[in-house]
N, C-alpha and C positions, 0 to 999 in steps of 0.2 A: 229598469229601462224599457221603454215601450217597443213593442213589435206588432206585426200584423195590423197595419193601418193606424197605429197610435202615433203620437208626436212627442218628442222629447226635446227639452231645452238644455243645452250645455254651453259652457264658455268656448270650448274648442272641440272640433272634430278632427281627428287624425285618420288618414287613410293609410292603412298598413300597420302591421305589428312585427316588423323586422327590427333590425338594429336601430333604425332611426325612430320608428314608432315607439319602441320600448323606452328609449331614453327620453323622448318627448313626454310620454305619460308621466314618467318619474319626475321630470322637471316641473310640469304643470301642477302636479299634486303638491309638490313642495311650495308652490306659490299660492296654494289655496284655491286653485281654479278647478272647476268641473270639466272633465274631458272624457271623451270616448274614442276608442280606436276601432275602426271597422276593417275587418280582416277576412279575406276570402277563404283562407285555410282554416283547418280545425285546430290549429295550434300556432304558437309564435314561431318566428324564425325567418320570415320573409324568403329571400332568395335561397337561404340555407334549409328552408322547409321544402321548397319545390324542387330544387336541383339535386337529385339523388342518383345521377348517372354514375356508372362505375368509375372510380378514381377521382371523383369530385373533391377538389382541394382548393384552399385559398392560395393565391400566388403572392401574398404578402406574409412575412413571417408571423407566426402565431402570436408572439409576445407583442407585436406591433398592432396586429389586427384584433384589438380588444378594447374595451372601454377603459378610460382613464379617470372618469369623474369621481369614482369612489376608491380611495386608497386601500380600504379593507378588501373590497372585491378584487382589486388589482393584485393584491398580495396573496389572496386565498386560492386563486385558480392556478393550477399547474398544467401547462400544456405538455402533451406527450411527445410532440414532434415539432420540428422546425416549421413545416407547412402542415397545418392541421387538416384532417379530412372533414368532409361534410358532416358525418355523424357527431364528431367531437365538437364542431362549431355549433351545431344545433343544440347539443346538450348544454353548451355554455350559455346560449341565449335562453334556453328553458330555465337554467339555473338563475339567470338574472331576473326573469319574469317571476319565479318563485320567491327569490330573495327579497324582492321589493313589492311582492303581492300585486302584480300588475294585471293579472288575468281578469280580475273583477271589473276592470274598465274596458275590456275588449269584447266586441261582438264578433264571434267567430262564425265562419261559414256564411258570411254576408258580404255582399258587394255594393259599392256605390253605383247607382244608375245615373244620377244626375246631381248637380249642385248649382243653385241659382242664387245670385245676389239680389236681395230685396233692398232697394235703395231707400225706400221710405222707412222701413224698420231698421235698416243698417245691420242686417244679419244675412247669413247664408242659410238656405233651406236645402238640406241634403236628403235626397230620396234614395232608399236602399232596396236591394233585392228582396228583403223581408216584407216589403210593402209599407214600411213606416217612413216617417220623416223626422229628421233630427235638425233642429234649429240651433245655430251656433253663431257666435260673434266672429270667431277666427277659424279658418278652414285651412288645414295643413295637408299637402300631398307628400306623404312619406312612403311613396310607392316604389322607390328604388330605381336604379338606372337600367337594370337588366332583368325586368320582371314581366315584360310583354313578349311572349314567344312569337317568333315569326313563322308563319306557315310557309312551306316550301313552294317556290314559284317554278314548279317543274310540271311539264305536260304529263297528265295521267297520274298525278300524285296520289289520287284516291283509288287507283285501279289495281293495286297489288293484292294478290289473293292470300298471301301469307301474313305473318305477324308484322306489325308496324310499331316502332317506338320512336320517341323523340327524346333527345338528351335534355331538352328544356322542360319536359314533364314526364320524367321516368317513373314507372310504377314504384310505389313505396314498398311493395312487398318484394321488389327485385325481379330479375329476369334470369332464367337459366338458359344459357346459349349452348350448352354442352351438345356437341355433335351436330350443330346446326351450320348451314351455309348462310353467312351473314354478309350483307352489303351495308357499308357505311357511306353516307353521302355528306360530305363536308369535312374540312380539316382545320376548323377553328379550335379554340381553346378546349371546349368540351370534348371534341373528337380526339385531340392530341392527348388528353388525360385518360380517356376511356378506351381507346384502341388497344393499348398494350394489355389491358385486363380482359377485354373481349377476346383478344387473340389467344388468351390462355384457355378459353372454353371452347371457342368455335372450331368446327372441323375445317372450315375454310372461311377466310375473312378477306373481303375485297373492299378496298377503300377508293372511292371516287373523289378525285381531287380537282377542283376548278382552279384554285390559286393556292400554292404552297405557303405555309406560314413559317416564320422564324421561331425556333424553340431552342431552349437550352436545358440541360439536365438540372433537376431540382437538387440532386444530391441530398435527398431528404435524410433525416435522422434527428438526433437531439438538437436543441438550440445551439448554434455554433459558439465556440469558446469566446470569439471576439465580441459577439453580442452580449454574452453574459458578463464579460469583463467591462464592457461599456456601461452596462446596467449597474454593475458593482461600483464603478468609478463615479457615475453621476447620481446614483440612487434613483429609486423609482420616480420620485417627483421631478428630479432634474432630467431624467431620461424622457419622461413624457413632455416636459417643457421643450426639450430639444426637438421632439417630433412635431409639436405644434408650430414651431418656428423654423421648419425645414422646408425645402422646395417641394418634396413629395410626401411629407407627413411621416417620414422615417428618419431617425437620427443617422446621419452619415456625413462625411466630409463633403464640402461643396467643391466642385471642379474649379480649378484655376488655370488649367493648361489646355492648349488646343491639340487635337490629335494630329493635325498636319504639321504642327511645329515640334512634335515629339519624335525622337529617333525611332526607327522601325523596331529595333531590338527591345527598347524600353516599352514601346506600345504593345508588342506581342506579349511581353512579360505581364503587363497589366491585364491584357485580355485573358491570358491563361489563368491568372489568379481569379478573375471574376467568373470565368467559365466553371471553374471547380467550386467556386463559392456558391453558385446557384442563386443569385439575387438579381432579379430583372431590374429593379429600380437602380441598383448600383451600376449595372452595366449601361443603362440608358443615361446615367448621369456622369459617366467616367470622364468625359471631355466636354469642353464648352461648345465645340463646333459640330458635334455629330448629329444634333437635331436640326441644325441650321444650314450646314454646308454639304452639298451633295457629294463632293469629293471625299470629305472626311467621313460622311455616312457610309460611303461605299467601302472604305477601309474596314469598318466594323462588319458590314454585310459580308464581305469576302472572307473574313475570319470565320463567320458562322458557316458559310458555304464549305469552307475547307474542313470544318468539323463534320459536316454532313457527309462529305465525300469520304472522310476517314472512317466513318461509322458504318455506312451502308455498303455492302459488298458489291452489289450489282451497279456498275457505273451508270447505266441508263436510268435506273430507279433513283440513284443518288442525284443525278442532274434534274430529274423531274421534281424531286423534293427540295431543290434549291430555289428559293425565291429570287427572281431577277427583274421583276417588272415594277417594283416599288421600293422606296427606301426602307431600311430597317427602322423600327420603332414607330412607323406610321400606321401599322396595324398592331394589335395587342401582341407584344412579345410573350410567348408562352413558356412555362416551365413544365418539364415532363419527367416521367420515370420510365425510360427505355423506349421512347416513341420511335426514334430512328432505328434502333436495334430490332424493333418488331418486324421491319421489312426484310430482315435477313432470314426470317422463318419461312420454311418451304410452303406453308399453307396460307401465307399472307401475300396478297397481290395489290399492286397499285395501278389504278387506271387514271392516266393523265388526260383529263378532259380537254386540255388544250390540243392534244394530239389526236384524241379519239373522242369527239364531241358527244355529249349526252343528247339522245333523241327524246327519251321519255321513259315512263314507268308503265309496265304492262302487268297482266295477272301473274306471270311467272317470274318477273324480275325487272332488271334495268336494261334498257336497250341503248347502246351507243352506235356510232357509225360502224364500229367493228363487229357488231352482233349483239345477241341477247345474253346477258349474264343472269343465270337462274339462282334464286335464293329461297331460303325458308323464312328469313327475317330481313327486313330493311330497317336500318336506324337512320333517322334524319338528325344530323348535327348541324341544323341550319340557323341556329342562333336566335337573336332577339331583335325586336324593333326598339332599339336602345335609346336611352336618354329621354325621349319625348313620348314613346309609344304608350306607356301606362298612364301618362298625364292626359293626353288628348283622347284616350279611349273612353274616358268619362265625359258625359255632356256637361261641360262647365260653361255657365253663362254669367257674364259680368254686368257691369253697369250698362243700361240702355239696351239690354238684350244682346250684347256683344258676345259671340261665341269664341272660346279659347282656340279651338281647332281652326277657326277662320282667321283669327288674329295671327296664328302661327303657320298659315298655309304656305308661306314662302320660307319657313324656317323659324326656329324659336326666337322670341323677342322678350328679353328679360332685363331686369335691373339686378345686378349682382348674382344672377342665377337663382334668386330667392323670390322675387315678385315680378309682376308684369302689369303694365299700365292698363287701366280700365277694369281691373279686377281687385277691388279693395279687400284687404284682409285675407287674401289668398297667398299662402306661403308655400314654397317648394323646398324640400330638403334635398340638397345636392342636385339641384335642377340643372338644365343645360346652361352653359356659359358660367358654370362654377367649376372648380378643379375636379371634383367628382371622380370619374373613372381613371383620371391620370394621377390619382393620389392614393394614399392609404385611406380607404373609404371610412374607416373607423374614426380617424382624426377629423376628416371633412364633415362627417355626420355630427360629431360632437360640436364642432364649431358652428354649424348651421343651426342646430337645435338650440344652442346657447344664445346665438344672435337673435333668433326668432322669439324665444321666451323672454329674453331681456327687453326686446322691443315691445312686446305685449305689456311687460311690467312697466316700462317707461311711459307708455300711452296711458295706462290706468293711473299712474302717479301724477300725470299731468292733466287729468280730467278729460282725456281724449279717448276715442273708441275706434277710429278707423285710420288706416295708413295705406297709401297707394303711391307708386312711383309716378313722377311727372313724365310726360312724353320726352322732354329734353334729356332727362336722366337715362331713360330706357334707350333712346337713340344713341346717346353717348357711350353707354356700356356695350351695346351691340357692336358699335364701331370699334371700341377698345378691344373687345374680345376678338373681333375680326382682324384687327391690326396685329395682335399676337399670333394668330393663326397664319397671317400673311407672311411673317418672317420665318415661319417653320416650314418643314417639308410635308406637313400633315396632309395637305390636300392632294398629294401626289399618289395616294393609294385609295382604292375603292373599298374603304373599310366602314365598319359600323360607326366609327367615330364621326364620319361625315354623312351617315345615313345611306351610303351607297348599296347596302345589302338589302334594302327594302325598295322594290320597284315603285317609282313615282314619288318617292320621298325627296324633298328639296335637299340639294347637296350643300351642306353647311358644316363647318368644323364646330362641333357642339360643345366639347369641353373647353374650359378656360385654360390656356397654356402658360399663364403667368406664375404658377406655383402656389402652393399652400401658404407659404410665409407671406408673400406679397399680397395675396388675396385677403388674408386675415388682416393685414395692415390697412388695406383699402376699406374693408368692412368697418374696422374700428374708426377710420378717418371719417366715414360717412356719419357715424354716430357723434363723434367729437364735433363735427361741423353742424350740429343741430339737425341731424337726419337730412343731410344734403341730398337733394334729388327726390325728396318725398313731400307729399301733402298729407298732413295729419289733421283730422277733424274731430270735433266733439259736439255735444249738444249746443254749446254756447259760442264756439269759435273755431276758426281754422288757422293752421300754421303751414306755410309752404316755404321751403328753401329750395329753390330751383337751381339747377346747375349740373355740370358734368364732373364726376369725381376724378377721372383720369383723362387728361388732355394731352399729355406727352405721348409721343410714339413709344412703343414698348422697348425698342433697343436703345433709344435715347434715355429712357427711364433707367434701364439696367446700367448703362455707362455712368450715368450720374450717381447711381447708388454705389457703384464700385469706387468712383472717385471720392465720394463722401466717406467711405470706409477707410480709404488710404489716408484721410485727414492731411492732405497736402497743404503747405503754406500758400496763401494767396499770392499770385504772381506780383501784385502791386506792393506786397510787403518786402520784396527782394530787391537788392541792387540790380541794376540793369544787366551787368555781366552774369550774375547768378541766374537771372531770369532767362537769359539767352542759353546758358548751359543747361538749364532745366528743360527748356523747350527742345533743344537738340537731343537730349537723352530720351525724352518722351517720343520724339519722332522716330528714334531707332527701334522702338518697340511696336510700331504699327505695321499692319499688312502692307506689302509693297505696291499693290495695285497691279493692273494687267501688264503683260509683256508688250513691248512696242518693238518696232523694227530696228531702231538705233537710238542711242542716246549720245549726244556730243556736248562736252563742256568746253567753254571758251570765254573770251572776254570781248567787250565792245567798249568804244569810247563814250563814257558818260559825260555829263556837263563839266566835271571837274576831275577827270582821270578815269582810268580803266575800271570797269565793273564786270562782274561775272554774269554769264548766262548759261542756261542748260537748254539744249534743243532736243525735242522728242520727235522722231520721224516715224510715220506709220509703216507697217509691214505690208504695204501695197505699192503698186507701180506709181511713180511720181511723174512729173512734179506735182506737189500738193499745195493747196491754199495755206496761208500762213496766219497764225494767231499770235499776237504779242500778249503775254500773260504777266500780270503783276501779283506777286504773292501777298498774303495777309500778314498780320503781326503788328498792327497799330503803328506803323512807321518806325518801330523800335526793334522788333524781333523778326527773325526769319531771314531767308536768303533765296537765291534762285533755285535751290533744291528743296525748300521747306514744304512746298505743296506737291511734292513728287507724285504721290499716288493719284491725286486729282488731275495733275497734268498728264499723266499716263492715260487715265480714263478719257480725258478730253481728246487726246491724240487718237486713241483707238476708235472711239465712237463718232468723232467728227471727221475722220480721215484727213486731218490737217496736221501740218507741222506746228507744234507748240513751242514757242520760244519764251521760256520763263526768264525774265530779266531781273537783275538785282538793282537796287537803288540805294543811295546813301541813307543811313538811319540816324534818327535822333537817339539820344540828345547830342551826339557828336556833330551831326549836321541837321540843324533844325529847318523848319519850313522857310523857303520853298525849295530846299535842295532836292527832296524826293520828286517834286513836280518837275524840276529841271531835268533830272535824270530820266524820268519817264518819257518826257518829250524827246530827249536825245535818243533813247532806246527805240522809240517808234521810227524816228527818222533813219536811224542806222539800219534797222531791220528792213525798212522800205527800200533803201538803197541796195541792200545786199540780199534781197529775197531770192534772187535767181541763184546766186552762188551758195546759198544755204540749202538749195534743193527745192525751193518753193516756186510758186507761180508769181511772176512779177505783176504788180498792180495792186488792187485793193487788199487791204489787211482787215482783220477783225481784232478788236481789243477785248480783253477779258481780265477779270480780277476778282479777288475775294476780299471782303472786309476793307482794310485800308488800301489793299491793292485795287479793289473795285473803285474806291475813291480816286485813285490815280488814273485808272482807265477813264472814268467819267471826266475828270479834269483835262486829260490829254485830248479827249474828243472835243471838248470845248475850245481848248487852246489851238488845236490844229484845224478847226473849222475854217474853210476858205483857203487853206494852203494847198500845195501841190500834192499832198498825200491824201488819197481817197481811203476813207475808213468805211468799210461795208456794213459794219454793225458793231455793237458793243454789248457785252454780257457782264452784268454787274451783280455779283452774288453777295447778298447781305451787305450792301455798300454803306460806307460812311458818306453822308451827303450834307450833313449839317453839324453844328456844334452845340445844339440846344439840348441840355440834359433834363429838360422839364417835360418832355413829351410823355404821354401815358405809358408807352412801352418801357421807358426807363424806370418808371415807378413799379409797374407790374412785374418786370423781369430784372429787378435790381440785383438780386442775389440768387445763387444756386444753379445758374445755367452756363457756367464756364466764363463767358464774357459777362462780367458784372458791371454795374454802373461805376463802382470804384475803380475797376481795371480800365474802363474807357476813360475816366478822368485822368488816370495815371498816364495813359497814352497821350492824351491831349496836352497834359502838362509838359511832357518831354518833347512833343512835336512842335507846338505853336504857342507863342505868347498870346494873351487875351486879345491884343490889338489886331492879330492876324486871323483870328478864328472866324471872322465874318467875310474874309476875302474869298471870293468864289473859287480861287485856286485851292483853298482848304475846305470850303463848304460849297460844292457845286450847285446845290439847291438854291443858293442865294444869287446866282448869276442873273443879271438884268434881262438877258435874252436867251432863251433855250431853243429857239427855232433853228431849223436847218441842221440839226444834229443827226448823226447816223441812227438807223433803227436800233432799238434797244430791247434786250430781255433783262428784266430786273427781278431778282429772286429775293424774297423776304421770308423770314421764319417767325412763327408764332411766338416763340419764347426767346426773343432776342431784344435787347435794349434798343437796337438799331432798326427794329421793325418799322416804326412809324415814320422815320425819316426816309427809309427806302420806299415805303408806300407813297409818301409825299412827293418824292422825286419822280416816281412813275406817273402820278397824277399831273405834276407840273409839265413833264415832257408831253403828255397827251394834250394838255391845254395849248401847248406851243405848236401842236400839229405834227409832233414826231410820232412815228409808228412805234408803239410800245407793246410788248407782251409782258404782262406782270404775272409772276408765278408765286403766289403765297403758299407756303409749305406748312400745313397743319401739323402741330405736335412736334415741330423741329426747333432746334436751337441754333445759335450763331455758327457753331462749329460742325453742324450736321453734314452739310453738303460736301465739303472736301474730305469727309471721313469715309473714304472708299473702303468697302469690305468690312467696315465696322458698323456704320449706321446703314443697315440694309434698306430701311424704309425710305431713305433719301435717294435710292437708286432711280426711281421714276423721274425725280427732279433732275438728277445728273444726266439722264438720257434726253430729257427735254432741252437741257442746256446744250448738249452736243448737237441735237437736232436744229437748234437755233443757229449754231455756228455753221452747220452744213447749209442751212437756208441762206444765211448771209453771204456765204462764200461759194455756193454752188457745188459743194461736194456731194457725192451720191452714195457713199457707203451706207450699208444698213446699220441701224442702231443695234 
């Protein structure tokens, strides 16, 4: 291989010889491809070569944090501890390099200075620190997520006259701190692991803490019996398969319960078990709601704080060590060996920089507002420019001179976290917007390397030689990753997950939060759909399959996946009474929605007898404006209580009385019975608004699904009457009876309301001869002018989407004031799913705002 100004041609250049680079070389060699790995260190190991600070360990159990691609390798290596130390992990990776003879394809002590795409030759030209150029067809960044050390952003950082060390680049020969006065700046993972060991040597140890971190005891030792039992039960092959198809890349039960719905005693028992088990992934995955709901998250956080207070003797120090300004799990949860206990030692001191701010570093030590702290040694535990730092550190230039760091100046833009638009044949192993650091990295690395090499193999087999994401696909993936981040609490902490530890770095949640298993399925789906979202080219042809792989909102996706696993019978396959019982049972399991001031149940005179209503009164001073609400259920299912969480939400956020009215249901009472009852309900509420505690005068009408149909019809039927309707809110309304619209075809199955279920509803509700009657299909009315202002909400994955869109357009043409709210990635049932579909919350708030606007209410949303 050429050096010192020479040039080399290979099929693949890999940057890095850590866990990713080694496996990549092995895979490529097995495919008969020439490859070279370029590595700055003088040996293999990547992060485990560089990070040699005292106490450095993996925080994923050793048997999981290892390769699975070779059964013999998997069986022959015996780990000495549950959490292996850095030296043992490095020995393991050195063993892998030797076992597969990988060093001969690695250029050690060499860095990549730049990489530029040559569009004419369709190759990458990679310039190295050795002064040579390597030309390759495919260029792979296997640089790791935590490999670019972050310099301390502290005034006078270079001024200290004593010894300075960084946990991110600790001297390989080690450091003797015996008898030294040591100051440690930072309390992240490396500090939490190293401080107990440094305290054993130092004469005095002072820790400067800006933000405390959550940590739990590793309880290190042999591999736990329960893990060994699971390995025995599943066998090595089965165990590894479980890991590959698990949310975090580690075999473990998937949470099915909510922390807030679990009795406190049971919850404490679970937490105590996990605390002594010492497994951060298990703790973070204990309950479904702790990563999404702040109240549930606080329950876990307070458990950790209680443990800190129990461990640390001095109450003031204990409180300083308790994180209170961000949710738990939004920074890296640490595992430690005696971290909190260390602060009980007389020669260990904590300086809380929130109380005693840092001024800067001077020749003699560290100055805070409280004075100068003198040291012989300062240790900077200031972490890394994570996820993107090592990638943009290299001058990478794509098609048309496009620079990667410029392309990413507002945050990383990728497709699948593997590639980026405008940079053909540039791959990233565990790049930003892939599960990466929120997973067992060994599993994620193997999945990425296998996807990349299989993609290269597929290109060659098809006579193609370049691959690049489309802009549509990249935009869609960035949006999808952002949607997942948006339903989490991750952005509520200033962590390296969002780049907040690096001054000037764009604040973006960088890891993909959808889980290893879901991510793997998505990557497989992209391939199965002929590389959806990619343009592939060769000398003679180009193939492009443009599109977005994930269009559903993430919480909608999760709910649909859970429903699919339950394998429930289609509603339309049930007798009506059974369908009603099923819906009632399902409603009992949902979150209740927000508290309101008062709920009153009563009856009103329908068109043919008494019917039920439920009134929701705000917890504010009345009288309040009044909204008549019609429930969904296809004119067959539901009642005045069936949309209870949604009605509560409307009541609280619109500051209005919501009167949810029942109506006669089909098939017992077919069309137009429901219409007649809806009109009777509006008339009754209008007459009795004042006695109901409301403001007499204009009403608003609202409804969901079939209820929205009734609200729209009532507005038409009461036009010109003595009842003034101030506005109408129609959520995913039925406005027509035409099942041939594109949305019925696109969304026929899999989204709760199916084309088959809608046909079932119509068959029960109205004979064919009645389905074009405007009282059944309000879109078909001859005249839509003079109707009240409307908000119409439609959802992307809803068979009724197109007819809702059409009604909004028809009203606008008729001169009606219309606010049309299309909801990306949502299904027919999303909007009323309060506290379940979190991504629909903005739409719910806009609906409440529309009601306030119609009725003149002033409460804040």
